[in-house]
DRENTORKOL-3810 file (N, C-alpha, C; in nm, 4 decimals):
REM DRENTORKOL-3810
@n.u->0.0784; n.v->-0.0773; n.w->-0.0055; ca.u->-0.0219; ca.v->-0.0379; ca.w->0.0202; c.u->0.0845; c.v->0.1093; c.w->0.0208
@n.u->0.0702; n.v->0.1929; n.w->-0.1086; ca.u->0.1809; ca.v->0.2727; ca.w->-0.1046; c.u->0.0834; c.v->0.4199; c.w->-0.1169
@n.u->0.1821; n.v->0.5673; n.w->-0.0308; ca.u->0.1417; ca.v->0.6243; ca.w->-0.0135; c.u->0.0139; c.v->0.7105; c.w->-0.0842
@n.u->-0.0566; n.v->0.7770; n.w->0.0028; ca.u->-0.2475; ca.v->0.8781; ca.w->-0.0875; c.u->-0.2389; c.v->0.9774; c.w->-0.1785
@n.u->-0.2551; n.v->0.9580; n.w->-0.3497; ca.u->-0.2697; ca.v->1.0631; ca.w->-0.3909; c.u->-0.2527; c.v->1.2008; c.w->-0.3132
@n.u->-0.3110; n.v->1.2870; n.w->-0.4392; ca.u->-0.3187; ca.v->1.4650; ca.w->-0.3863; c.u->-0.4450; c.v->1.4985; c.w->-0.3114
@n.u->-0.5558; n.v->1.4175; n.w->-0.4659; ca.u->-0.6683; ca.v->1.3623; ca.w->-0.4590; c.u->-0.6962; c.v->1.3229; c.w->-0.3431
@n.u->-0.6814; n.v->1.2625; n.w->-0.3080; ca.u->-0.7223; ca.v->1.1631; ca.w->-0.1902; c.u->-0.6965; c.v->1.2550; c.w->-0.0900
@n.u->-0.5818; n.v->1.2771; n.w->-0.0641; ca.u->-0.5387; ca.v->1.3781; ca.w->0.0450; c.u->-0.6393; c.v->1.4391; c.w->0.0778
@n.u->-0.6883; n.v->1.5252; n.w->-0.0350; ca.u->-0.7405; ca.v->1.6927; ca.w->-0.0510; c.u->-0.9211; c.v->1.6468; c.w->0.0181
@n.u->-0.9158; n.v->1.5306; n.w->-0.0449; ca.u->-1.0484; ca.v->1.5006; ca.w->-0.0245; c.u->-1.0284; c.v->1.5100; c.w->0.0982
@n.u->-0.9815; n.v->1.3689; n.w->0.1861; ca.u->-0.9660; ca.v->1.3124; ca.w->0.3293; c.u->-1.0089; c.v->1.4062; c.w->0.4799
@n.u->-0.8886; n.v->1.4979; n.w->0.4166; ca.u->-0.8717; ca.v->1.6917; ca.w->0.4930; c.u->-1.0463; c.v->1.7263; c.w->0.4957
@n.u->-1.0498; n.v->1.7614; n.w->0.3982; ca.u->-1.1818; ca.v->1.8353; ca.w->0.4389; c.u->-1.3069; c.v->1.7460; c.w->0.4258
@n.u->-1.3243; n.v->1.6096; n.w->0.4074; ca.u->-1.4203; ca.v->1.5838; ca.w->0.5130; c.u->-1.4324; c.v->1.5332; c.w->0.6425
@n.u->-1.2373; n.v->1.5555; n.w->0.6828; ca.u->-1.2768; ca.v->1.5547; ca.w->0.8045; c.u->-1.2427; c.v->1.7116; c.w->0.8499
@n.u->-1.2558; n.v->1.8023; n.w->0.7612; ca.u->-1.2813; ca.v->1.9335; ca.w->0.8179; c.u->-1.3575; c.v->1.9433; c.w->0.8682
@n.u->-1.4599; n.v->1.9282; n.w->0.7181; ca.u->-1.6614; ca.v->1.8883; ca.w->0.7621; c.u->-1.6864; c.v->1.8803; c.w->0.8471
@n.u->-1.7042; n.v->1.7493; n.w->0.9274; ca.u->-1.6754; ca.v->1.6442; ca.w->1.0414; c.u->-1.6695; c.v->1.7588; c.w->1.0970
@n.u->-1.5307; n.v->1.7903; n.w->1.1192; ca.u->-1.4575; ca.v->1.8793; ca.w->1.2638; c.u->-1.5678; c.v->1.9686; c.w->1.2953
@n.u->-1.6063; n.v->2.0568; n.w->1.2067; ca.u->-1.6521; ca.v->2.1723; ca.w->1.2124; c.u->-1.8127; c.v->2.1601; c.w->1.2384
@n.u->-1.8483; n.v->2.0555; n.w->1.1739; ca.u->-2.0048; ca.v->2.0250; ca.w->1.2324; c.u->-2.0781; c.v->1.9685; c.w->1.3344
@n.u->-1.9455; n.v->1.8065; n.w->1.4272; ca.u->-1.8912; ca.v->1.8270; ca.w->1.5068; c.u->-1.9236; c.v->1.9099; c.w->1.6237
@n.u->-1.8696; n.v->1.9880; n.w->1.5991; ca.u->-1.8357; ca.v->2.1408; ca.w->1.6679; c.u->-1.9503; c.v->2.2348; c.w->1.6751
@n.u->-2.0136; n.v->2.2003; n.w->1.5858; ca.u->-2.1348; ca.v->2.2879; ca.w->1.5929; c.u->-2.2803; c.v->2.3424; c.w->1.5780
@n.u->-2.2837; n.v->2.1179; n.w->1.5272; ca.u->-2.3956; ca.v->2.0848; ca.w->1.5758; c.u->-2.4175; c.v->1.9318; c.w->1.6389
@n.u->-2.2799; n.v->1.8870; n.w->1.7008; ca.u->-2.2558; ca.v->1.7881; ca.w->1.7957; c.u->-2.2700; c.v->1.6624; c.w->1.6999
@n.u->-2.2869; n.v->1.6903; n.w->1.5922; ca.u->-2.3488; ca.v->1.5673; ca.w->1.5253; c.u->-2.1597; c.v->1.4120; c.w->1.5275
@n.u->-2.2189; n.v->1.3228; n.w->1.5644; ca.u->-2.0997; ca.v->1.2101; ca.w->1.5722; c.u->-1.9892; c.v->1.2518; c.w->1.3575
@n.u->-1.8753; n.v->1.1846; n.w->1.3735; ca.u->-1.8174; ca.v->1.1636; ca.w->1.2503; c.u->-1.9041; c.v->1.0476; c.w->1.1895
@n.u->-1.9612; n.v->0.9561; n.w->1.2424; ca.u->-2.0626; ca.v->0.8568; ca.w->1.0887; c.u->-2.1479; c.v->0.9507; c.w->1.0473
@n.u->-2.1915; n.v->1.0893; n.w->1.1115; ca.u->-2.3160; ca.v->1.1846; ca.w->0.9611; c.u->-2.2127; c.v->1.2143; c.w->0.8767
@n.u->-2.1210; n.v->1.2224; n.w->0.9188; ca.u->-2.0785; ca.v->1.3311; ca.w->0.8272; c.u->-1.9189; c.v->1.2544; c.w->0.7112
@n.u->-1.8343; n.v->1.1854; n.w->0.7921; ca.u->-1.6979; ca.v->1.0836; ca.w->0.7686; c.u->-1.7371; c.v->1.0176; c.w->0.6890
@n.u->-1.8695; n.v->0.8973; n.w->0.7239; ca.u->-1.9098; ca.v->0.7604; ca.w->0.6449; c.u->-1.8988; c.v->0.7721; c.w->0.5109
@n.u->-2.0812; n.v->0.8450; n.w->0.4162; ca.u->-2.0705; ca.v->0.9276; ca.w->0.3610; c.u->-2.0179; c.v->0.9704; c.w->0.2728
@n.u->-1.9169; n.v->1.0792; n.w->0.3655; ca.u->-1.8047; ca.v->1.1153; ca.w->0.1910; c.u->-1.6962; c.v->1.0984; c.w->0.2137
@n.u->-1.6643; n.v->0.9860; n.w->0.3142; ca.u->-1.6038; ca.v->0.8618; ca.w->0.2155; c.u->-1.5960; c.v->0.7311; c.w->0.0844
@n.u->-1.7864; n.v->0.7225; n.w->0.1672; ca.u->-1.8063; ca.v->0.6344; ca.w->0.0752; c.u->-1.8239; c.v->0.6694; c.w->0.0036
@n.u->-1.8699; n.v->0.8106; n.w->-0.0457; ca.u->-1.9697; ca.v->0.8356; ca.w->-0.1798; c.u->-1.9194; c.v->0.9532; c.w->-0.2796
@n.u->-1.7715; n.v->0.9413; n.w->-0.1396; ca.u->-1.7103; ca.v->1.0993; ca.w->-0.2468; c.u->-1.5497; c.v->1.0579; c.w->-0.3118
@n.u->-1.4956; n.v->0.9722; n.w->-0.1386; ca.u->-1.3425; ca.v->0.8813; ca.w->-0.2797; c.u->-1.3925; c.v->0.7072; c.w->-0.2498
@n.u->-1.5310; n.v->0.6796; n.w->-0.2988; ca.u->-1.4837; ca.v->0.5156; ca.w->-0.3252; c.u->-1.4844; c.v->0.4611; c.w->-0.2109
@n.u->-1.4697; n.v->0.4516; n.w->-0.0524; ca.u->-1.3976; ca.v->0.4049; ca.w->0.0184; c.u->-1.4778; c.v->0.2346; c.w->0.0588
@n.u->-1.4394; n.v->0.1382; n.w->0.0785; ca.u->-1.5404; ca.v->0.0083; ca.w->0.1347; c.u->-1.6280; c.v->0.0809; c.w->0.2457
@n.u->-1.7428; n.v->0.0252; n.w->0.2557; ca.u->-1.8871; ca.v->0.0855; ca.w->0.3847; c.u->-1.7823; c.v->0.0146; c.w->0.5363
@n.u->-1.7092; n.v->-0.0707; n.w->0.5175; ca.u->-1.6690; ca.v->-0.1273; ca.w->0.6471; c.u->-1.5038; c.v->-0.0596; c.w->0.6754
@n.u->-1.4258; n.v->-0.0188; n.w->0.5790; ca.u->-1.3328; ca.v->0.0729; ca.w->0.5803; c.u->-1.3515; c.v->0.2185; c.w->0.7079
@n.u->-1.4372; n.v->0.2779; n.w->0.5840; ca.u->-1.6075; ca.v->0.4131; ca.w->0.6509; c.u->-1.5317; c.v->0.3833; c.w->0.8618
@n.u->-1.6294; n.v->0.2817; n.w->0.7940; ca.u->-1.6109; ca.v->0.3267; ca.w->0.9188; c.u->-1.5534; c.v->0.2598; c.w->1.0270
@n.u->-1.5092; n.v->0.1874; n.w->0.9779; ca.u->-1.3725; ca.v->0.1570; ca.w->1.0813; c.u->-1.2865; c.v->0.2893; c.w->1.0924
@n.u->-1.2890; n.v->0.3087; n.w->0.9816; ca.u->-1.1795; ca.v->0.4792; ca.w->0.9806; c.u->-1.2986; c.v->0.6382; c.w->1.0735
@n.u->-1.4178; n.v->0.6325; n.w->1.0756; ca.u->-1.4461; ca.v->0.6647; ca.w->1.1496; c.u->-1.4434; c.v->0.6941; c.w->1.3439
@n.u->-1.4766; n.v->0.5661; n.w->1.3267; ca.u->-1.4237; ca.v->0.5437; ca.w->1.4923; c.u->-1.3459; c.v->0.5674; c.w->1.5339
@n.u->-1.2306; n.v->0.5803; n.w->1.4847; ca.u->-1.1101; ca.v->0.6117; ca.w->1.5405; c.u->-1.0952; c.v->0.7698; c.w->1.5104
@n.u->-1.1261; n.v->0.8019; n.w->1.4430; ca.u->-1.0655; ca.v->0.9680; ca.w->1.4137; c.u->-1.2171; c.v->1.0498; c.w->1.5482
@n.u->-1.3165; n.v->1.0507; n.w->1.5071; ca.u->-1.4383; ca.v->1.0579; ca.w->1.6651; c.u->-1.3525; c.v->1.0919; c.w->1.7491
@n.u->-1.2083; n.v->0.9992; n.w->1.7732; ca.u->-1.2139; ca.v->0.9909; ca.w->1.9657; c.u->-1.1415; c.v->1.1382; c.w->1.9880
@n.u->-1.0581; n.v->1.1801; n.w->1.9249; ca.u->-0.9449; ca.v->1.3136; ca.w->1.8721; c.u->-1.0924; c.v->1.3544; c.w->1.8529
@n.u->-1.1373; n.v->1.4024; n.w->1.7730; ca.u->-1.1960; ca.v->1.6003; ca.w->1.7809; c.u->-1.3039; c.v->1.5839; c.w->1.8925
@n.u->-1.3571; n.v->1.4570; n.w->1.8765; ca.u->-1.5051; ca.v->1.4703; ca.w->2.0326; c.u->-1.3924; c.v->1.4798; c.w->2.1497
@n.u->-1.2467; n.v->1.4523; n.w->2.2245; ca.u->-1.1995; ca.v->1.5815; ca.w->2.2823; c.u->-1.2416; c.v->1.6655; c.w->2.2756
@n.u->-1.1683; n.v->1.6932; n.w->2.1610; ca.u->-1.1529; ca.v->1.8137; ca.w->2.1638; c.u->-1.1932; c.v->1.8958; c.w->2.1500
@n.u->-1.3583; n.v->1.8972; n.w->2.1009; ca.u->-1.4883; ca.v->1.9502; ca.w->2.0520; c.u->-1.5644; c.v->1.9399; c.w->2.2829
@n.u->-1.5229; n.v->1.8028; n.w->2.3379; ca.u->-1.5332; ca.v->1.8399; ca.w->2.4056; c.u->-1.4901; c.v->1.9038; c.w->2.5048
@n.u->-1.3510; n.v->1.9296; n.w->2.5146; ca.u->-1.2941; ca.v->2.0423; ca.w->2.6137; c.u->-1.3230; c.v->2.1752; c.w->2.6041
@n.u->-1.3628; n.v->2.2612; n.w->2.4487; ca.u->-1.4534; ca.v->2.3515; ca.w->2.4446; c.u->-1.5379; c.v->2.3898; c.w->2.5251
@n.u->-1.6899; n.v->2.2986; n.w->2.5041; ca.u->-1.7995; ca.v->2.2764; ca.w->2.5772; c.u->-1.7968; c.v->2.2961; c.w->2.7140
@n.u->-1.6754; n.v->2.2540; n.w->2.7961; ca.u->-1.6592; ca.v->2.1693; ca.w->2.9478; c.u->-1.5661; c.v->2.3071; c.w->2.9909
@n.u->-1.5235; n.v->2.3931; n.w->2.8700; ca.u->-1.4237; ca.v->2.5349; ca.w->2.9437; c.u->-1.5866; c.v->2.6221; c.w->2.9191
@n.u->-1.6598; n.v->2.5828; n.w->2.8494; ca.u->-1.7889; ca.v->2.7258; ca.w->2.8842; c.u->-1.8907; c.v->2.6634; c.w->2.9908
@n.u->-1.8809; n.v->2.5973; n.w->3.0757; ca.u->-2.0144; ca.v->2.4833; ca.w->3.0870; c.u->-2.0546; c.v->2.4451; c.w->3.0678
@n.u->-2.0484; n.v->2.3595; n.w->2.9804; ca.u->-2.2252; ca.v->2.3262; ca.w->2.8921; c.u->-2.1414; c.v->2.1382; c.w->2.9060
@n.u->-2.0766; n.v->2.0856; n.w->2.9778; ca.u->-2.0764; ca.v->1.9846; ca.w->2.9882; c.u->-2.1243; c.v->1.8706; c.w->3.1047
@n.u->-2.1969; n.v->1.8272; n.w->3.1211; ca.u->-2.1617; ca.v->1.7405; ca.w->3.2329; c.u->-2.0618; c.v->1.6050; c.w->3.3030
@n.u->-1.9820; n.v->1.6107; n.w->3.3904; ca.u->-1.8814; ca.v->1.5254; ca.w->3.3629; c.u->-1.9072; c.v->1.3503; c.w->3.3432
@n.u->-2.0578; n.v->1.3294; n.w->3.4840; ca.u->-2.0466; ca.v->1.2465; ca.w->3.4919; c.u->-2.1560; c.v->1.1665; c.w->3.3890
@n.u->-2.3034; n.v->1.2452; n.w->3.3131; ca.u->-2.3228; ca.v->1.1942; ca.w->3.1726; c.u->-2.2160; c.v->1.1591; c.w->3.1348
@n.u->-2.1260; n.v->1.2375; n.w->3.0792; ca.u->-2.0167; ca.v->1.1945; ca.w->2.9191; c.u->-1.9849; c.v->1.0526; c.w->2.9450
@n.u->-1.9554; n.v->1.0230; n.w->3.1596; ca.u->-1.8787; ca.v->0.9338; ca.w->3.1373; c.u->-1.9445; c.v->0.7517; c.w->3.1569
@n.u->-2.0642; n.v->0.8188; n.w->3.1555; ca.u->-2.1629; ca.v->0.6940; ca.w->3.1487; c.u->-2.2348; c.v->0.6485; c.w->3.0019
@n.u->-2.2098; n.v->0.7897; n.w->2.9495; ca.u->-2.2381; ca.v->0.7755; ca.w->2.8866; c.u->-2.1346; c.v->0.6962; c.w->2.7766
@n.u->-2.0006; n.v->0.6871; n.w->2.7797; ca.u->-1.8762; ca.v->0.6418; ca.w->2.7200; c.u->-1.8766; c.v->0.5132; c.w->2.7876
@n.u->-1.8772; n.v->0.4333; n.w->2.9188; ca.u->-1.8877; ca.v->0.3381; ca.w->2.9235; c.u->-2.0162; c.v->0.2663; c.w->2.8323
@n.u->-2.0868; n.v->0.2376; n.w->2.8032; ca.u->-2.2433; ca.v->0.2087; ca.w->2.7279; c.u->-2.2165; c.v->0.2204; c.w->2.5832
@n.u->-2.0843; n.v->0.3122; n.w->2.5642; ca.u->-2.0376; ca.v->0.3675; ca.w->2.4356; c.u->-1.9229; c.v->0.2992; c.w->2.3588
@n.u->-1.8605; n.v->0.2739; n.w->2.4588; ca.u->-1.7608; ca.v->0.1462; ca.w->2.4081; c.u->-1.7855; c.v->-0.0014; c.w->2.4304
@n.u->-1.9429; n.v->-0.0242; n.w->2.5201; ca.u->-1.9513; ca.v->-0.2081; ca.w->2.4814; c.u->-2.0342; c.v->-0.1515; c.w->2.3388
@n.u->-2.1373; n.v->-0.0806; n.w->2.3577; ca.u->-2.1859; ca.v->-0.1124; ca.w->2.1869; c.u->-2.0624; c.v->-0.0595; c.w->2.0353
@n.u->-1.9729; n.v->-0.0114; n.w->2.1247; ca.u->-1.8956; ca.v->-0.0424; ca.w->1.9367; c.u->-1.8119; c.v->-0.1546; c.w->1.9773
@n.u->-1.7856; n.v->-0.2030; n.w->2.0370; ca.u->-1.7129; ca.v->-0.3226; ca.w->2.0238; c.u->-1.8284; c.v->-0.4587; c.w->1.9420
@n.u->-1.9523; n.v->-0.3948; n.w->2.0310; ca.u->-2.0586; ca.v->-0.5231; ca.w->1.9986; c.u->-2.1286; c.v->-0.4956; c.w->1.8635
@n.u->-2.1494; n.v->-0.3647; n.w->1.8293; ca.u->-2.1853; ca.v->-0.3065; ca.w->1.6718; c.u->-2.1135; c.v->-0.3494; c.w->1.5752
@n.u->-1.9057; n.v->-0.2909; n.w->1.6346; ca.u->-1.8001; ca.v->-0.3455; ca.w->1.5050; c.u->-1.8070; c.v->-0.4723; c.w->1.5397
@n.u->-1.7943; n.v->-0.6021; n.w->1.5950; ca.u->-1.7967; ca.v->-0.6771; ca.w->1.5677; c.u->-1.8757; c.v->-0.7848; c.w->1.4576
@n.u->-2.0417; n.v->-0.7287; n.w->1.5030; ca.u->-2.1932; ca.v->-0.7302; ca.w->1.4349; c.u->-2.1980; c.v->-0.7132; c.w->1.2344
@n.u->-2.1209; n.v->-0.5619; n.w->1.2437; ca.u->-2.0320; ca.v->-0.5525; ca.w->1.1506; c.u->-2.0225; c.v->-0.5699; c.w->1.0191
@n.u->-1.8600; n.v->-0.6397; n.w->1.1157; ca.u->-1.8212; ca.v->-0.7382; ca.w->1.0519; c.u->-1.8182; c.v->-0.8649; c.w->0.9690
@n.u->-1.9261; n.v->-0.9153; n.w->1.0485; ca.u->-2.0160; ca.v->-1.0188; ca.w->1.0006; c.u->-2.0911; c.v->-0.9979; c.w->0.8586
@n.u->-2.1581; n.v->-0.8930; n.w->0.8559; ca.u->-2.2709; ca.v->-0.8184; ca.w->0.7451; c.u->-2.1064; c.v->-0.7858; c.w->0.6064
@n.u->-2.2347; n.v->-0.8204; n.w->0.4529; ca.u->-2.1961; ca.v->-0.7629; ca.w->0.3774; c.u->-2.1816; c.v->-0.5920; c.w->0.3522
@n.u->-2.1105; n.v->-0.5871; n.w->0.2248; ca.u->-2.0596; ca.v->-0.4174; ca.w->0.2603; c.u->-2.1551; c.v->-0.3767; c.w->0.1603
@n.u->-2.2300; n.v->-0.4477; n.w->0.1058; ca.u->-2.4023; ca.v->-0.2943; ca.w->0.0288; c.u->-2.4851; c.v->-0.3987; c.w->0.1188
@n.u->-2.5357; n.v->-0.4278; n.w->0.2300; ca.u->-2.6715; ca.v->-0.4592; ca.w->0.3591; c.u->-2.5682; c.v->-0.3812; c.w->0.4639
@n.u->-2.4612; n.v->-0.3614; n.w->0.4313; ca.u->-2.4058; ca.v->-0.2495; ca.w->0.5634; c.u->-2.4402; c.v->-0.1269; c.w->0.5353
@n.u->-2.4512; n.v->-0.0812; n.w->0.3923; ca.u->-2.4141; ca.v->0.0348; ca.w->0.3478; c.u->-2.6118; c.v->0.0589; c.w->0.3709
@n.u->-2.7409; n.v->-0.0391; n.w->0.3159; ca.u->-2.7909; ca.v->-0.0191; ca.w->0.3372; c.u->-2.9156; c.v->0.0659; c.w->0.4306
@n.u->-2.8225; n.v->-0.0357; n.w->0.5511; ca.u->-2.8453; ca.v->-0.0488; ca.w->0.6912; c.u->-2.8103; c.v->0.1297; c.w->0.7684
@n.u->-2.7068; n.v->0.1869; n.w->0.7313; ca.u->-2.6075; ca.v->0.2966; ca.w->0.7580; c.u->-2.7658; c.v->0.3793; c.w->0.6553
@n.u->-2.7586; n.v->0.3806; n.w->0.5833; ca.u->-2.8638; ca.v->0.4411; ca.w->0.4929; c.u->-2.9579; c.v->0.5118; c.w->0.5571
@n.u->-3.0380; n.v->0.3848; n.w->0.6254; ca.u->-3.1685; ca.v->0.2840; ca.w->0.6889; c.u->-3.1335; c.v->0.3816; c.w->0.7711
@n.u->-3.0513; n.v->0.4094; n.w->0.8701; ca.u->-3.0340; ca.v->0.4849; ca.w->1.0136; c.u->-3.0819; c.v->0.6062; c.w->0.9999
@n.u->-2.9248; n.v->0.6703; n.w->0.8634; ca.u->-2.9389; ca.v->0.8196; ca.w->0.8363; c.u->-3.0341; c.v->0.8650; c.w->0.8330
@n.u->-3.1761; n.v->0.8152; n.w->0.7300; ca.u->-3.2925; ca.v->0.8175; ca.w->0.7155; c.u->-3.3906; c.v->0.8763; c.w->0.8338
@n.u->-3.4104; n.v->0.7348; n.w->0.9032; ca.u->-3.4841; ca.v->0.7381; ca.w->1.0544; c.u->-3.4331; c.v->0.8936; c.w->1.1675
@n.u->-3.2546; n.v->0.8012; n.w->1.1704; ca.u->-3.2569; ca.v->1.0590; ca.w->1.2955; c.u->-3.2405; c.v->1.1413; c.w->1.1732
@n.u->-3.2737; n.v->1.1409; n.w->1.0462; ca.u->-3.3106; ca.v->1.2836; ca.w->0.9975; c.u->-3.5161; c.v->1.2487; c.w->1.0052
@n.u->-3.5404; n.v->1.1995; n.w->1.0295; ca.u->-3.7029; ca.v->1.1873; ca.w->1.0192; c.u->-3.7051; c.v->1.2114; c.w->1.1440
@n.u->-3.6740; n.v->1.1496; n.w->1.2355; ca.u->-3.6739; ca.v->1.2098; ca.w->1.3927; c.u->-3.7190; c.v->1.3537; c.w->1.4446
@n.u->-3.5820; n.v->1.3845; n.w->1.3738; ca.u->-3.5275; ca.v->1.5208; ca.w->1.4185; c.u->-3.6151; c.v->1.6405; c.w->1.3093
@n.u->-3.6721; n.v->1.5261; n.w->1.2646; ca.u->-3.7295; ca.v->1.6443; ca.w->1.1876; c.u->-3.8689; c.v->1.7044; c.w->1.1974
@n.u->-3.9264; n.v->1.5859; n.w->1.2899; ca.u->-4.1062; ca.v->1.5587; ca.w->1.3768; c.u->-4.0769; c.v->1.6341; c.w->1.5204
@n.u->-3.9428; n.v->1.6613; n.w->1.5694; ca.u->-3.9508; ca.v->1.6275; ca.w->1.7520; c.u->-4.0097; c.v->1.7717; c.w->1.7764
@n.u->-4.1073; n.v->1.7728; n.w->1.8429; ca.u->-4.1168; ca.v->1.8630; ca.w->1.8665; c.u->-4.0886; c.v->2.0228; c.w->1.9728
@n.u->-3.9311; n.v->1.9506; n.w->1.9846; ca.u->-3.8728; ca.v->2.0500; ca.w->2.0870; c.u->-3.7721; c.v->1.9890; c.w->2.1768
@n.u->-3.6666; n.v->2.0264; n.w->2.2081; ca.u->-3.6319; ca.v->1.9913; ca.w->2.3355; c.u->-3.6072; c.v->1.9323; c.w->2.4871
@n.u->-3.5920; n.v->1.8142; n.w->2.4449; ca.u->-3.6657; ca.v->1.8227; ca.w->2.6634; c.u->-3.4860; c.v->1.8018; c.w->2.7137
@n.u->-3.4759; n.v->1.7889; n.w->2.7983; ca.u->-3.3801; ca.v->1.8805; ca.w->2.9082; c.u->-3.3893; c.v->1.7104; c.w->2.9671
@n.u->-3.2481; n.v->1.7015; n.w->3.0085; ca.u->-3.2675; ca.v->1.6292; ca.w->3.1404; c.u->-3.2023; c.v->1.5905; c.w->3.1946
@n.u->-3.1903; n.v->1.5317; n.w->3.3340; ca.u->-3.1322; ca.v->1.5580; ca.w->3.4786; c.u->-3.0024; c.v->1.5530; c.w->3.4002
@n.u->-2.8999; n.v->1.7455; n.w->3.5116; ca.u->-2.7764; ca.v->1.7137; ca.w->3.5302; c.u->-2.7607; c.v->1.8334; c.w->3.3527
@n.u->-2.8965; n.v->1.8646; n.w->3.2965; ca.u->-2.8775; ca.v->1.9382; ca.w->3.1648; c.u->-2.8596; c.v->2.1061; c.w->3.1612
@n.u->-2.7372; n.v->2.1595; n.w->3.1741; ca.u->-2.7079; ca.v->2.3286; ca.w->3.2045; c.u->-2.8723; c.v->2.4079; c.w->3.1849
@n.u->-2.9094; n.v->2.4329; n.w->3.2424; ca.u->-3.0528; ca.v->2.5483; ca.w->3.1606; c.u->-2.9418; c.v->2.6519; c.w->3.1864
@n.u->-2.9475; n.v->2.7450; n.w->3.0580; ca.u->-2.9453; ca.v->2.8867; ca.w->3.0112; c.u->-2.9571; c.v->2.9427; c.w->3.0741
@n.u->-2.9065; n.v->3.0291; n.w->3.0673; ca.u->-2.8856; ca.v->3.1707; ca.w->3.1223; c.u->-3.0050; c.v->3.2591; c.w->3.1187
@n.u->-2.9918; n.v->3.3568; n.w->3.1726; ca.u->-3.0787; ca.v->3.4516; ca.w->3.1852; c.u->-3.0886; c.v->3.5202; c.w->3.0141
@n.u->-3.0160; n.v->3.5338; n.w->2.9665; ca.u->-2.9938; ca.v->3.5479; ca.w->2.7847; c.u->-3.0531; c.v->3.4779; c.w->2.7280
@n.u->-3.1265; n.v->3.3325; n.w->2.7727; ca.u->-3.1553; ca.v->3.2140; ca.w->2.6841; c.u->-3.2588; c.v->3.1669; c.w->2.7611
END
């Protein structure tokens, strides 16, 4: 496996920049931007794109979380509990994904994105859970 060509390097960096920006702005994970970008724009295999996305999300999430923590918009206890479940789920989900055909995995991923989009579009409003910081006097 030789070095990637310039268009691939530029494409990967651009997709990473878009994913990082959207993660910081909207809180969307790498999978929403990175996987479709790598598969549709650069022709990556679905499995490779998903595996790559899982690794890339770690430093991106940590840096974005640090910014939110500094502004008081992160509850560490809740983040820790989500991380414990997320780690276990990622291991199980990755093993299951590896047992699926690439085409089926791609269709399942697309259905997941559609379901999330529909849920967001029909949501009546934001729900606040326990531990969620309340807006200040201006919010």
